[in-house]
N, CA and C of each residue as an Amber inpcrd file, in Angstrom:
protein
   582
  58.1920000 150.2550000  74.6740000  59.5290000 150.7940000  74.4840000
  60.5520000 149.8480000  75.1010000  61.5920000 149.5440000  74.3780000
  62.6360000 148.6450000  74.8340000  63.5940000 149.3290000  75.7910000
  63.9780000 148.6160000  76.8090000  64.9590000 149.1620000  77.7560000
  66.2990000 149.3030000  77.0450000  67.0280000 150.3460000  77.3470000
  68.3360000 150.5040000  76.7170000  69.2800000 149.3860000  77.1520000
  70.1660000 149.0160000  76.2480000  71.1550000 147.9770000  76.5300000
  72.1510000 148.4980000  77.5600000  72.3890000 147.7100000  78.5960000
  73.4100000 148.0810000  79.5800000  74.3900000 146.9250000  79.7100000
  75.5980000 147.2750000  79.8790000  76.6560000 146.2870000  80.0040000
  77.0350000 146.1720000  81.4780000  77.0680000 144.9450000  81.9650000
  77.4520000 144.7540000  83.3650000  78.9370000 145.0380000  83.5320000
  79.2920000 145.4930000  84.7020000  80.6930000 145.7530000  84.9980000
  81.4820000 144.4490000  84.9050000  82.7230000 144.5740000  84.4930000
  83.5720000 143.4000000  84.3010000  83.6920000 142.5560000  85.5630000
  83.8330000 143.1950000  86.7190000  83.9900000 142.4200000  87.9510000
  82.7050000 141.6770000  88.3120000  81.5360000 142.2170000  87.9240000
  80.2740000 141.5360000  88.1840000  80.1820000 140.2740000  87.3310000
  80.5440000 140.3730000  86.0600000  80.5010000 139.1960000  85.1820000
  81.5330000 138.1590000  85.6100000  82.7090000 138.6240000  85.9750000
  83.7530000 137.6880000  86.4240000  83.2750000 136.9440000  87.6660000
  82.7020000 137.6840000  88.6230000  82.1980000 137.0720000  89.8520000
  81.0620000 136.1030000  89.5590000  80.2050000 136.4340000  88.5990000
  79.1090000 135.5340000  88.2310000  79.6530000 134.2080000  87.7060000
  80.7460000 134.2610000  86.9730000  81.3690000 133.0280000  86.4870000
  81.9590000 132.2170000  87.6360000  82.5530000 132.8830000  88.6070000
  83.1180000 132.1950000  89.7730000  82.0090000 131.5010000  90.5570000
  80.9090000 132.2040000  90.7870000  79.7730000 131.6320000  91.5110000
  79.1890000 130.4570000  90.7220000  79.0890000 130.6070000  89.4190000
  78.5620000 129.5270000  88.5760000  79.4740000 128.3000000  88.6210000
  80.7710000 128.5210000  88.6030000  81.7110000 127.3880000  88.6670000
  81.5450000 126.6220000  89.9680000  81.4020000 127.3320000  91.0700000
  81.1860000 126.6740000  92.3660000  79.8820000 125.8830000  92.3570000
  78.8290000 126.4770000  91.8210000  77.5160000 125.8130000  91.7920000
  77.5500000 124.5570000  90.9330000  78.1850000 124.6350000  89.7710000
  78.2570000 123.4690000  88.8830000  79.1190000 122.3850000  89.5150000
  80.2360000 122.7670000  90.0980000  81.1030000 121.7810000  90.7490000
  80.3540000 121.0820000  91.8750000  79.5830000 121.8300000  92.6450000
  78.8100000 121.2390000  93.7440000  77.7230000 120.3030000  93.2170000
  77.0740000 120.6880000  92.1430000  75.9440000 119.9140000  91.6270000
  76.3850000 118.7430000  90.7510000  77.3890000 118.9490000  89.9200000
  77.7730000 117.9550000  88.9100000  79.0530000 117.1990000  89.2230000
  79.8040000 117.6730000  90.1760000  81.0880000 117.0530000  90.4710000
  82.1220000 117.4520000  89.4340000  83.3250000 116.9740000  89.6240000
  84.4250000 117.3240000  88.7270000  84.1290000 116.8850000  87.2950000
  83.6090000 115.6950000  87.1330000  83.3790000 115.1600000  85.7840000
  82.3700000 115.9910000  84.9870000  81.4180000 116.6010000  85.6620000
  80.3980000 117.3780000  84.9620000  80.6740000 118.8630000  84.8940000
  81.8270000 119.2790000  85.3810000  82.1660000 120.6980000  85.3820000
  82.9300000 121.0200000  84.1080000  82.2370000 121.7000000  83.2100000
  82.8200000 122.0480000  81.9100000  82.5500000 123.5120000  81.6120000
  83.2310000 124.0220000  80.5950000  83.0000000 125.3900000  80.1440000
  81.5290000 125.5730000  79.8110000  80.9730000 124.6260000  79.0650000
  79.5760000 124.7230000  78.6510000  78.6290000 124.7760000  79.8590000
  78.8330000 123.8850000  80.8370000  77.9550000 123.8360000  82.0060000
  78.0690000 125.1050000  82.8440000  79.2800000 125.5930000  83.0240000
  79.4880000 126.8020000  83.8170000  78.8580000 128.0100000  83.1210000
  79.0750000 128.1170000  81.8300000  78.5210000 129.2580000  81.0880000
  76.9930000 129.2030000  81.0570000  76.4330000 128.0190000  80.9460000
  74.9750000 127.8960000  80.9950000  74.4590000 128.3370000  82.3630000
  75.1360000 127.9420000  83.4190000  74.7590000 128.3390000  84.7820000
  74.8200000 129.8560000  84.9570000  75.8580000 130.4710000  84.3880000
  76.0470000 131.9160000  84.5160000  75.2220000 132.7100000  83.5020000
  74.7030000 132.0070000  82.4780000  73.9350000 132.6870000  81.4370000
  74.7850000 133.5330000  80.5140000  75.9880000 133.0370000  80.2200000
  76.9060000 133.7720000  79.3380000  77.4640000 132.8270000  78.2730000
  78.1160000 133.3790000  77.2940000  78.7250000 132.5650000  76.2410000
  80.0890000 132.0500000  76.6860000  80.5280000 130.9860000  76.0380000
  81.8460000 130.4190000  76.3540000  82.9530000 131.4220000  76.0740000
  82.7420000 132.2670000  75.0900000  83.7350000 133.2840000  74.7780000
  83.9640000 134.2400000  75.9340000  82.9080000 134.5160000  76.6880000
  83.0510000 135.4180000  77.8260000  83.9140000 134.7790000  78.9100000
  83.7400000 133.4720000  79.1220000  84.5840000 132.7840000  80.1040000
  86.0460000 132.9420000  79.7020000  86.3220000 132.7350000  78.4340000
  87.7130000 132.8230000  77.9670000  88.2310000 134.2590000  77.9760000
  87.3230000 135.2190000  77.9990000  87.7290000 136.6170000  78.1100000
  88.2740000 136.9100000  79.5080000  87.6890000 136.2950000  80.5180000
  88.0760000 136.5670000  81.9020000  89.0520000 135.5510000  82.4820000
  89.0640000 134.3540000  81.9460000  89.9180000 133.2730000  82.4730000
  90.5870000 132.5570000  81.3110000  91.7900000 132.0400000  81.5620000
  92.4980000 131.2990000  80.5140000  91.7920000 130.0040000  80.1630000
  91.0090000 129.4950000  81.0710000  90.2830000 128.2570000  80.8280000
  89.5400000 127.8450000  82.0830000  88.9150000 126.6820000  82.0050000
  88.0940000 126.2130000  83.1130000  88.9470000 125.9440000  84.3610000
  90.1780000 125.4970000  84.2010000  91.0370000 125.2430000  85.3670000
  91.3020000 126.5200000  86.1520000  91.5610000 127.6190000  85.4440000
  91.8020000 128.8900000  86.1280000  90.5310000 129.3650000  86.8290000
  89.3880000 129.1590000  86.2050000  88.1160000 129.5490000  86.8090000
  87.8340000 128.7300000  88.0640000  88.0770000 127.4440000  88.0140000
  87.8680000 126.6050000  89.1970000  88.8150000 127.0200000  90.3220000
  90.0450000 127.3730000  89.9660000  90.9790000 127.8740000  90.9770000
  90.4480000 129.1590000  91.6040000  89.8920000 130.0400000  90.7990000
  89.3120000 131.2850000  91.3240000  88.1250000 130.9700000  92.2400000
  87.3390000 129.9670000  91.8740000  86.2030000 129.5680000  92.7230000
  86.7030000 129.0180000  94.0570000  87.7600000 128.2150000  94.0270000
  88.3290000 127.6710000  95.2680000  88.8120000 128.8160000  96.1620000
  89.5070000 129.7770000  95.5730000  89.9740000 130.9220000  96.3510000
  88.8040000 131.7050000  96.9430000  87.7380000 131.8680000  96.1720000
  86.5650000 132.6040000  96.6610000  85.9070000 131.8770000  97.8310000
  85.7860000 130.5580000  97.7230000  85.2050000 129.7750000  98.8170000
  86.0980000 129.8730000 100.0520000  87.3890000 129.7550000  99.8610000
  88.3220000 129.8590000 100.9760000  88.2180000 131.2290000 101.6550000
  88.0770000 132.2820000 100.8750000  87.9480000 133.6280000 101.4420000
  86.6530000 133.7790000 102.2350000  85.5630000 133.1720000 101.7390000
  84.2910000 133.2250000 102.4720000  84.4000000 132.5190000 103.8220000
  85.0360000 131.3470000 103.8050000  85.2090000 130.5960000 105.0510000
  86.1040000 131.3700000 106.0090000  87.2020000 131.8820000 105.5030000
  88.1280000 132.6490000 106.3370000  87.4330000 133.8620000 106.9460000
  86.6140000 134.5370000 106.1600000  85.8910000 135.7140000 106.6680000
  84.9140000 135.3210000 107.7730000  84.2340000 134.1940000 107.6010000
  83.2930000 133.7330000 108.6280000  84.0240000 133.3850000 109.9250000
  85.1680000 132.7320000 109.8020000  85.9510000 132.3780000 110.9870000
  86.4890000 133.6280000 111.6720000  86.9740000 134.5660000 110.8870000
  87.5110000 135.8050000 111.4540000  86.4120000 136.6230000 112.1240000
  85.2310000 136.6560000 111.5390000  84.1010000 137.3630000 112.1380000
  83.7560000 136.7520000 113.4950000  83.8060000 135.4250000 113.5700000
  83.5140000 134.7510000 114.8370000  84.5300000 135.1290000 115.9050000
  85.8030000 135.1510000 115.5350000  86.8550000 135.4930000 116.5030000
  86.7300000 136.9520000 116.9320000  86.5200000 137.8290000 115.9900000
  86.3980000 139.2550000 116.2970000  85.2140000 139.5150000 117.2150000
  84.1210000 138.8060000 116.9790000  82.9280000 138.9890000 117.7990000
  83.0100000 138.3460000 119.1660000  84.0600000 137.5740000 119.4090000
  84.1730000 136.8430000 120.6770000  84.7760000 137.6730000 121.8070000
  85.2470000 138.8540000 121.5110000  85.8300000 139.6840000 122.5560000
  87.3170000 139.4550000 122.7300000  87.8090000 139.7170000 123.9300000
  89.2570000 139.7000000 124.1750000  89.7710000 138.4470000 124.8620000
  88.9030000 137.6850000 125.5090000  89.3540000 136.5040000 126.2460000
  89.9180000 135.4770000 125.2620000  91.1910000 135.0870000 125.4110000
  91.8200000 134.1770000 124.4530000  91.1080000 132.8280000 124.3100000
  90.6290000 132.2740000 125.4040000  89.9830000 130.9540000 125.3320000
  88.6270000 131.0520000 124.6310000  87.9250000 132.1390000 124.8650000
  86.6420000 132.3600000 124.1950000  86.8690000 132.5540000 122.7000000
  87.9400000 133.2480000 122.3380000  88.2590000 133.4620000 120.9200000
  88.5910000 132.1350000 120.2340000  89.3600000 131.2800000 120.9040000
  89.6660000 129.9540000 120.3570000  88.3840000 129.1520000 120.1640000
  87.5360000 129.1580000 121.1490000  86.2610000 128.4320000 121.0530000
  85.4170000 128.9520000 119.8970000  85.3710000 130.2640000 119.7370000
  84.5830000 130.8570000 118.6540000  85.1160000 130.4210000 117.2960000
  86.4310000 130.3560000 117.1700000  87.0520000 129.9360000 115.9070000
  86.6850000 128.4930000 115.5770000  86.7740000 127.6320000 116.5620000
  86.4480000 126.2210000 116.3440000  84.9570000 126.0330000 116.0600000
  84.1170000 126.7070000 116.8080000  82.6660000 126.5550000 116.6590000
  82.1500000 127.1120000 115.3380000  82.8220000 128.0900000 114.7750000
  82.3490000 128.7130000 113.5320000  82.3000000 127.7270000 112.3620000
  83.0570000 126.6520000 112.4390000  83.0200000 125.6380000 111.3750000
  81.7360000 124.8210000 111.4020000  80.9620000 124.9760000 112.4680000
  79.7420000 124.1860000 112.6120000  78.5030000 125.0720000 112.6580000
  78.6140000 126.2050000 111.9750000  77.5060000 127.1500000 111.8490000
  77.5250000 127.7180000 110.4330000  76.3830000 128.1900000 109.9610000
  76.3740000 128.8360000 108.6410000  77.3160000 130.0440000 108.6550000
  77.9690000 130.3460000 107.5760000  77.8550000 129.7580000 106.2510000
  78.7990000 128.5790000 106.0140000  79.5850000 128.1910000 107.0360000
  80.5570000 127.1160000 106.8330000  79.8870000 125.7490000 106.8280000
  78.9820000 125.5130000 107.7490000  78.2840000 124.2280000 107.7910000
  77.1480000 124.2780000 106.7700000  77.4300000 123.7660000 105.5800000
  76.4990000 123.8680000 104.4670000  76.7290000 122.6850000 103.5310000
  75.7150000 121.8400000 103.3210000  75.8880000 120.6850000 102.4270000
  76.2960000 121.0780000 101.0100000  75.8460000 122.2360000 100.5200000
  76.2690000 122.6750000  99.1880000  77.7500000 123.0220000  99.1680000
  78.2210000 123.6230000 100.2470000  79.6450000 123.9180000 100.3590000
  80.4330000 122.6130000 100.3810000  79.9250000 121.6170000 101.0900000
  80.5930000 120.3180000 101.1230000  80.7560000 119.7580000  99.7150000
  79.7090000 119.8180000  98.9180000  79.7710000 119.2640000  97.5660000
  80.8530000 119.9520000  96.7390000  80.9340000 121.2740000  96.8330000
  81.9790000 121.9980000  96.1020000  83.3570000 121.6590000  96.6800000
  83.4390000 121.6000000  97.9970000  84.7230000 121.3300000  98.6650000
  85.2630000 119.9540000  98.2720000  84.3880000 118.9820000  98.1690000
  84.8270000 117.6410000  97.7380000  85.4130000 117.7140000  96.3360000
  84.7800000 118.5020000  95.4710000  85.3230000 118.6910000  94.1320000
  86.7110000 119.3030000  94.1630000  86.8770000 120.3340000  94.9820000
  88.1930000 120.9660000  95.0970000  89.2160000 119.9770000  95.6350000
  88.8410000 119.2510000  96.6980000  89.7580000 118.2590000  97.2700000
  90.1420000 117.2190000  96.2290000  89.1790000 116.8180000  95.3930000
  89.4600000 115.8190000  94.3580000  90.4650000 116.2880000  93.3270000
  90.6050000 117.5900000  93.1810000  91.5380000 118.1380000  92.1960000
  92.9270000 118.4250000  92.7640000  93.0650000 118.3460000  94.0740000
  94.3440000 118.6750000  94.7080000  95.4880000 117.8210000  94.1620000
  95.2360000 116.5570000  93.9230000  96.3070000 115.6480000  93.4760000
  96.6190000 115.7620000  91.9900000  95.7330000 116.3690000  91.2080000
  95.9450000 116.4050000  89.7590000  96.1550000 117.8010000  89.1870000
  95.8300000 118.8330000  89.9410000  95.9390000 120.2140000  89.4400000
  96.8690000 121.0070000  90.3550000  98.0700000 121.3240000  89.8900000
  99.0340000 122.0360000  90.7430000  98.5050000 123.3590000  91.3170000
  97.7340000 124.0990000  90.5500000  97.1990000 125.3800000  91.0550000
  96.2340000 125.1410000  92.2140000  95.3920000 124.1280000  92.0910000
  94.4660000 123.7880000  93.1760000  95.2550000 123.3070000  94.3900000
  96.2930000 122.5100000  94.1530000  97.1360000 122.0300000  95.2530000
  97.7860000 123.1930000  95.9920000  98.2270000 124.2060000  95.2520000
  98.8560000 125.3720000  95.8730000  97.8460000 126.1640000  96.7050000
  96.6400000 126.3280000  96.1890000  95.5950000 127.0350000  96.9420000
  95.2680000 126.2580000  98.2130000  95.1290000 124.9470000  98.0710000
  94.8300000 124.0910000  99.2180000  95.9220000 124.2180000 100.2860000
  97.1720000 124.1110000  99.8610000  98.2840000 124.1860000 100.8100000
  98.3040000 125.5450000 101.5190000  98.0900000 126.6070000 100.7780000
  98.1090000 127.9500000 101.3730000  96.9360000 128.1470000 102.3270000
  95.7590000 127.6680000 101.9430000  94.5880000 127.8820000 102.8060000
  94.7130000 127.0820000 104.0970000  95.1770000 125.8460000 103.9950000
  95.3250000 125.0530000 105.2100000  96.4610000 125.5750000 106.0880000
  97.5270000 126.0650000 105.4800000  98.6170000 126.6460000 106.2640000
  98.1240000 127.8880000 107.0150000  97.3230000 128.7000000 106.3520000
  96.7840000 129.9040000 106.9990000  95.8370000 129.5290000 108.1350000
  94.9960000 128.5230000 107.9170000  94.0760000 128.0660000 108.9610000
  94.8580000 127.5850000 110.1790000  95.8490000 126.7370000 109.9320000
  96.6430000 126.2090000 111.0480000  97.4300000 127.3160000 111.7510000
  97.9610000 128.2750000 110.9870000  98.7160000 129.3770000 111.5910000
  97.8150000 130.2170000 112.4910000  96.5960000 130.4840000 112.0310000
  95.6500000 131.2560000 112.8510000  95.2990000 130.4780000 114.1200000
  95.1130000 129.1790000 113.9570000  94.8050000 128.3320000 115.1050000
  95.9910000 128.2870000 116.0690000  97.2070000 128.2010000 115.5380000
  98.4000000 128.2320000 116.4000000  98.4710000 129.5210000 117.2080000
  98.1570000 130.6460000 116.5680000  98.1640000 131.9310000 117.2640000
  97.1320000 131.9470000 118.3760000  95.9300000 131.4730000 118.0700000
  94.8820000 131.4220000 119.0960000  95.2870000 130.4990000 120.2420000
  95.9140000 129.3790000 119.9220000  96.3910000 128.4520000 120.9560000
  97.5070000 129.0850000 121.7800000  98.4160000 129.7920000 121.1170000
  99.5060000 130.4680000 121.8350000  98.9450000 131.4920000 122.8060000
  97.9210000 132.2140000 122.3700000  97.2910000 133.2040000 123.2390000
  96.6850000 132.5610000 124.4870000  96.3500000 131.2660000 124.3740000
  95.7900000 130.5200000 125.5140000  96.8740000 129.8270000 126.3280000
  98.1280000 129.9840000 125.9250000  99.2270000 129.3430000 126.6320000
  99.3560000 127.8590000 126.3440000  98.8850000 127.4290000 125.1850000
  98.9090000 125.9980000 124.8420000 100.3350000 125.4810000 124.6910000
 100.4910000 124.2220000 125.0610000 101.7380000 123.5120000 124.8380000
 101.6900000 122.8930000 123.4420000 102.8330000 122.6970000 122.8340000
 102.9270000 122.0350000 121.5270000 101.8760000 122.5900000 120.5480000
 101.9340000 123.9010000 120.3810000 100.9130000 124.5870000 119.5620000
 100.8210000 124.0530000 118.1440000 101.9430000 123.7640000 117.5280000
 101.9170000 123.2750000 116.1460000 101.1670000 121.9510000 116.0580000
 101.5110000 121.0180000 116.9330000 100.8500000 119.7180000 116.9490000
  99.3700000 119.8600000 117.3090000  99.0730000 120.7300000 118.2450000
  97.6720000 120.9680000 118.6240000  96.8840000 121.5270000 117.4420000
  97.4710000 122.4600000 116.7030000  96.7890000 123.0400000 115.5410000
  96.5510000 121.9860000 114.4670000  97.5150000 121.1220000 114.2410000
  97.3480000 120.0380000 113.2550000  96.2160000 119.1110000 113.6900000
  96.2300000 118.7110000 114.9560000  95.2130000 117.7860000 115.4680000
  93.8170000 118.4070000 115.4280000  93.7010000 119.6450000 115.8670000
  92.3920000 120.3000000 115.8790000  91.8790000 120.5390000 114.4570000
  92.7680000 120.8700000 113.5330000  92.3710000 121.0500000 112.1310000
  91.8280000 119.7410000 111.5620000  92.5130000 118.6540000 111.8460000
  92.0490000 117.3440000 111.3620000  90.7060000 116.9780000 111.9850000
  90.5410000 117.2870000 113.2590000  89.2560000 117.0100000 113.9170000
  88.1310000 117.8480000 113.2960000  88.3980000 119.1290000 113.0750000
  87.3850000 119.9910000 112.4540000  86.9950000 119.4210000 111.0960000
  87.9870000 119.0800000 110.2800000  87.6940000 118.5470000 108.9440000
  86.8630000 117.2730000 109.0120000  87.2640000 116.3510000 109.8680000
  86.5480000 115.0820000 109.9760000  85.1310000 115.2510000 110.4910000
  84.9860000 116.0320000 111.5350000  83.6480000 116.2620000 112.0950000
  82.7700000 117.0250000 111.1180000  83.3330000 118.0340000 110.4600000
  82.5860000 118.8260000 109.4790000  82.1230000 117.9400000 108.3260000
  83.0330000 117.1100000 107.8210000  82.6990000 116.2150000 106.7210000
  81.5770000 115.2650000 107.1120000  81.6950000 114.6240000 108.2470000
  80.6660000 113.6850000 108.6910000  79.3260000 114.3740000 108.9300000
  79.3610000 115.5500000 109.5150000  78.1220000 116.2700000 109.7930000
  77.4360000 116.7240000 108.5020000  78.2120000 117.1560000 107.5270000
  77.6320000 117.5440000 106.2360000  77.0870000 116.3310000 105.4900000
  77.7770000 115.2030000 105.5790000  77.3230000 113.9950000 104.8790000
  76.0570000 113.4200000 105.5060000  75.9910000 113.4640000 106.8390000
  74.8270000 112.8980000 107.5260000  74.4970000 113.7240000 108.7670000
  73.6600000 114.7530000 108.6010000  73.3250000 115.6120000 109.7400000
  72.6160000 114.8850000 110.8790000  72.1410000 113.6740000 110.6360000
  71.4750000 112.9400000 111.7110000  72.4620000 112.1510000 112.5840000
  73.7130000 112.0700000 112.1810000  74.7100000 111.2940000 112.9230000
  75.0030000 111.8940000 114.2990000  75.1130000 113.2050000 114.3440000
  75.3360000 113.9170000 115.5950000  75.0180000 115.3860000 115.3320000
  74.9240000 116.1550000 116.3820000  74.5780000 117.5750000 116.2670000
  75.8440000 118.4240000 116.2060000  75.7440000 119.6200000 115.6440000
  76.8950000 120.5240000 115.6750000  77.4180000 120.7360000 117.0970000
  76.5200000 120.7770000 118.0700000  76.9520000 120.9550000 119.4650000
  77.8440000 119.8050000 119.9180000  77.5850000 118.5890000 119.4190000
  78.4400000 117.4410000 119.7580000  79.8390000 117.6220000 119.1830000
  79.9020000 118.1050000 117.9460000  81.1980000 118.3470000 117.3120000
  81.9770000 119.3990000 118.0980000  81.2920000 120.4560000 118.4730000
  81.9390000 121.5310000 119.2250000  82.4110000 121.0190000 120.5810000
  81.6020000 120.2010000 121.2380000  82.0020000 119.6440000 122.5370000
  83.2480000 118.7590000 122.4000000  83.3080000 117.9560000 121.3440000
  84.4870000 117.1200000 121.1120000  85.7270000 117.9880000 120.8940000
  85.5780000 119.0590000 120.1290000  86.7080000 119.9630000 119.8900000
  87.1350000 120.6750000 121.1740000  86.1560000 121.0910000 121.9590000
  86.4790000 121.7580000 123.2240000  87.2400000 120.8280000 124.1610000
  86.8410000 119.5680000 124.1720000  87.5320000 118.5850000 125.0170000
  88.9970000 118.4600000 124.5730000  89.1920000 118.3730000 123.2680000
  90.5660000 118.2800000 122.7540000  91.3390000 119.5670000 123.0110000
  90.7150000 120.7160000 122.7750000  91.4010000 121.9950000 123.0110000
  91.7870000 122.1450000 124.4710000  90.9080000 121.7050000 125.3680000
  91.2270000 121.7820000 126.8050000  92.4510000 120.9550000 127.1550000
  92.6140000 119.8270000 126.4850000  93.7900000 118.9800000 126.7520000
  95.0880000 119.7050000 126.3720000  95.0060000 120.5720000 125.3700000
  96.2200000 121.2930000 124.9270000  96.4260000 122.5910000 125.6960000
  95.3620000 123.1500000 126.2530000  95.4710000 124.4980000 126.8370000
  95.4430000 124.5150000 128.3630000  95.2670000 123.3760000 129.0170000
  95.2330000 123.3950000 130.4900000  96.3930000 122.6210000 131.0670000
């Protein structure tokens, strides 16, 4: 007896396309990310992609937003779990970039794809600008709670350090340990907060 046909909920199919877009971008890079490749990854027809998104650019933008939300949630979970001490909360925020789910070579591959589109796709550029502004604003707040001087400059510097260390660690995990990255960040944070 054949199982009755069931239709997946619209949000489940839409999310499957977002996940597929991230996976294809990570595996194939920007040049290999197409409607056909994404739909094959998701196991759906190209028509379904166009039903939920205006095109591949809108889908990639949705994937970038989804990745940004996952990272933001991981960072926020770290801060929330750190308790009330402002310096411990700052440390937790910085260290969370060097632990799963943020420290992930597959995430790096997708992130490089997103970064590569920032200069050519206005929607991706807007998402990038908003996500980095939110990251820096959260970092500024955490620094302010610690009594940091020049919070804006400190947030810019620490954000750049996190990005550079994260990128290098994802590219070559044998170069240094996550604990080394965290120690370097703590040294810099101490210079701004003491």
